[in-house]
Structure formats: C-alpha cells, structure tokens
N, C-alpha and C positions, 0 to 999 in steps of 0.2 A: 698524791704522787702519781706521775705518769710513768707507766712501764712501756718501754719501746724495744722491740726486738730488731736488731740491726744485722743485715747481711749484705753481700756484695750487690744484690739486686736493688735494695732500697737506700743504700748509703748516700748516693747523690741527693736524693730527695731530702733526707734528714739533715744533710750538711747545709741545705738552704733554709731549713725551717726551724732549726734549734737556735734559741737565743743565746747570747753570750752567757757563760756560766763558769762556776768553779767545780772541778771534778775530782772525786776520790777514785783512785785506781787500785784494783786488786781483784782476786777471785772471791774473797770474803766467805769462804765456806765455814759455817758455824758462827760467824760474827762474834768472835771471841774478844777479849779485852784489847788486844792489839789492833784488831780491825776497828773497834769502836773508837779507839784513840785517833785513828786516821780519819774516820768519818766526823768525829767531833771537831778535829782541827779544820777539816774542809768546811764544815758548817760555820765555824768562827770566821774564816776567811771570807766566805760568801756573805755573811752578815755585814762585815766591815766594808766590803765592796758593793753592798746592796745588789747582789746578783743571786740568781737561783743556784742551787747546789745539786750536783748529780753524782751518781755512782755508776761506774762502768765495770761490768764483770763479763764473764765468758761462759758459754755452755755449748756442748758438754765439756767435761774436764779435759784439759790438754793432754794429760797422761793417757786417757782413754783413746783419744784421737791418734796421738803419735805412736801408740802401740798397736794400732789397727784393732782396737777392742780386746787385745789379749790381756791387758792389765786391768784388773777390776779396780774401780775407784769406789771407796766406801765414803759416800757423802755424809757429812755431819748434819746437813740441813737441806731439804729440797727447795726448789726455786720458789714455790708458793709461800713457804714459811719465810724465806729470805725477803720476799717482797713485803710481807706483813711487818717484819721487824724493821726494815729500812724505812718504811713509811712512818713508823712510830718514832724513829730517830730524826725525823724532820727532813728527809731527802725529798727533793722536788721531782727529779727525773732518775729513773733506773733504766740504764741501757744494758741490754743483754746481747752481746755480740756472738754470733754463731762462730764457734771455733771449729775450723776444718783445716785440711792440709794446705789449701790455698792461703788461708789467713796466716797459718803458721810459717809460711814461706816469705811473708813480708819482711823487708829489711827494717831495722829500727827506725830509720829516717822516714820510710814510707808509712809505717804505722803511726808515727807521731804526726805526720802531715795529714793523713786521711782521717784519723780518729781523734785527734786533739786540735791541731791548728785550724783545719778546715771544718771542724765540728763545733766551733764557738767556744772552745776552752781558752780562758784567759789566765787561769791559775790551776795547776795540777798539784794534788796532794797524794803522796804515796808512802808506803813503808820503806825503810832503809834498804831492804833487800828485794824491792820490786824489780822485775826484769821484763823485757818486752822485745818483740822482733824475732827474727830467725834465730832459732836455738837459744833464745833468751840472752843474746849478746848485748842488748841495750840495758842500761841500768840508770839509777837515779843521778849518778854523777855526770852523765852526758845528756840527760833528758832535755834540759834547756837548750843546749847546743844543737841537738837534733831538731829542735823546733825553729832553728835559725833565730833564737832569742826572741821569739814571738810570744812565748808564754812564760809566766813565773812558775817556779817549782818550789814546793815545800816538802822536805823529807822528814818523816816522823821517825824518831829513834826507836830502837828496840825496846819493847815492853817485856819485862822479865818477871818471873815468879820464883823466888828463892834461887836466883842466879840462872834459871833456865828460860830460854827464849819462849815466849808464848806463841805457838804456831798451830795451824790446823793439823800438821803432821804429828806434833807432840801430843795433841789431844786424841788423835786416832790411836796412837801407840798406847796411851794410858787407857783408852776405852777398850782396846783389844786385850789389854792385860787385866781388865776388870777393876781398875783403880778409879772408881767412880767419884770418890771424894777429891782426888787430884783433878779429875776432869772438871768438876764443879768450880774449883778454884781458878782454873785456867779460863773457863768460859765466863765466870762471874755469876753463874746460876746453875741449877741442876740441868743435866742433859735431858732432852725430851725427844720422844718419838711418838708417832701416831699409829694406832693399831685398830684394825677393823675386825669385828667379831667373825665375819665370814671370809674376808679377804686376807686377814693376817696383817703383817707389818706392811705399811704403805711404802711405795717406791722411794728411793733416794734417802733412806735412813740406814744408820749403822747401829748394831746392837753389840753389847759387850761379849766377851768370850763365854762359852758355856758355863753355867753355874746358877746359883740361886742368889737373887738380889732383892733388897728391900726397896720398894717403890711406892709412889703415890699414883693411883689411878684417878683421872679426872674426866668427867663427861657432863652432859647437860643434866644427868640424873643426880650429880653430886660428886663427892670425892671420897676416896677410901685408901688407906695405906695397908699394904700386905706384901708377902713374898711372892715372886714369880720366878719361873725357871726358864733359862735360855738353853735350848737344845742344840745338838751338834749341827743341825741343818739350819740354824739361825731362826727357827721357829720359837715362839713364846708360848709357854704353858701357863695359863692363868687359871688358877683353881677357884678363886673367889667368885661367888655368884651374887654378891651384893649389888653389882651394877649390870646384872644379866639382861636387863631390859634396854640397855644402851648399846648401840652398835659400834659407835666410834669413841675410842678412848685416847686420851693423852696420857702417856706414861712418863712420869718424872723419876729418874733413877737417882738413888741416894747412896747406897753402898752394897758391897758384896757380902753376903751372909756366910760366915765360916761354916764349913761342913759339920763341925762338931755341934754347932748350935742347931743346925737342921736336924741332926740325929737326935739331939736332946728333946726337940719339940715335936718330933714325928711320932 
C-alpha cells in the first residue's frame, strides 16, 4: 500500500501522477464495522472495474481544527495503526489530506473537482451520512451532480447493532462509559491501545473512564491476562510484572471489573 500525504502544495503534482482508481471516502477513525463495509464495497467495485482502490481520509480531526484546538478529540486509532489495518484490508493507496481552515472553506463543488474528479477517481464509495465541503453542506445525494456526472457514486447504507447506528461517536461514548463489551461488538474486535513502560499511553489513543478493567497484555515477550486500573489523569496502573522485561505492550480491553469483585479479591 502506498501512503501519500496531500496538501495544497503538492496537490497539483499528485493530480497528474495518480492513476484512475476507486475511492472510499471517510475519516475512518477506529475502522469499525460500518467503515469496513464501505471499504469492502469499494474493493469489490475496484475488482470489477480492474482498477486500484484507495481510501481518502483527513488529519487532524476536523473538530480539532474548527475549534482552534479548544475541543479535544479522543482518537480511537492513531494514523500508524490505521495504515496497518488498511493495508491488511487490501487498500492500494491511502491518501491523508491535511485538514486546515483553508481546506475547510472549500465549496462542495471545489472539493469534488480537486480531490475526486481531477484526482483520477472514477467511482466513489461512501457511507450514507458522508458530508464534504464548507460546513459539510455537501452530501451523498449530490456527490455525482457536484462532479458534473464525471464519477459514479455508491452509497453504503447504515450498519446497525441492535438498532443503533455503528459510528465512531457511539464507540467513543461506550468507551467513555466503560462499556467495553459493547465497544467490542461495535468494532468487531476488542479495543486496543499501545502502552510504553516509560512513556505511558502512546499518542492518539483513548482509554475508558477511570476504573478497573480486565485486559490482555501482549508483547514480544508473550501475552498475559490481568486487571489494570485507569486513573483520573488517564494514566494506566499496571501491577503485573510478568511482562516487565518488555517495554511496549498492546493492551486489549475486555470488560470493566465490578468494584465488589475488586474488593473481594484484594
């Protein structure tokens, strides 16, 4: 997979050098079941058309930019991890567009012209609630028209879990509430973060609300299941010393341990 960072300075260059392709559109934080359905659909279209398949996302998060950094964004997955997962899903190109105030001011038509039509996109795939352009006034119902009918558009319908729309926001809310089993069902797998013995939680990860959680710790040294504690300052208190010789751990979160259980085993 080729990862390419796009900004206003290099946009013209890449417009001339990217081959025709099928593109999946979205921010894709966490790459949950809904995101994977969009990517799967785009891959199927690309195979049928015998074209490469790309994903276009943005960084930093629009909320962070539009609030001038006043609104904290709790990412579910950092960019490096997103790259790894996208490659495993068969993505050929991963475009990361620099999101800034100038980009946010683009009209829907200008965004589609510069980043889709003139970018070699022949078919765009996105979720039913995808928006684009200034204040997000562009949507899937007008995407083909905004391209002057130069590209085909496929809209992926809402993916639900027990009637609830699967979204990054819903996952963050469940995570902040400590509902790890619900998070796992929405993501399709246990939520993961990376933690360094000396640096602590690595950047662009979110942890559940303070409390005690049952997790699996994984590293090059092996794996081990235990309880860990999330403190008020978002720091993690890991008491197990079975992996003490390993600096970098992957933490897979399973469920919140009831306080009564903690007291009974303490």
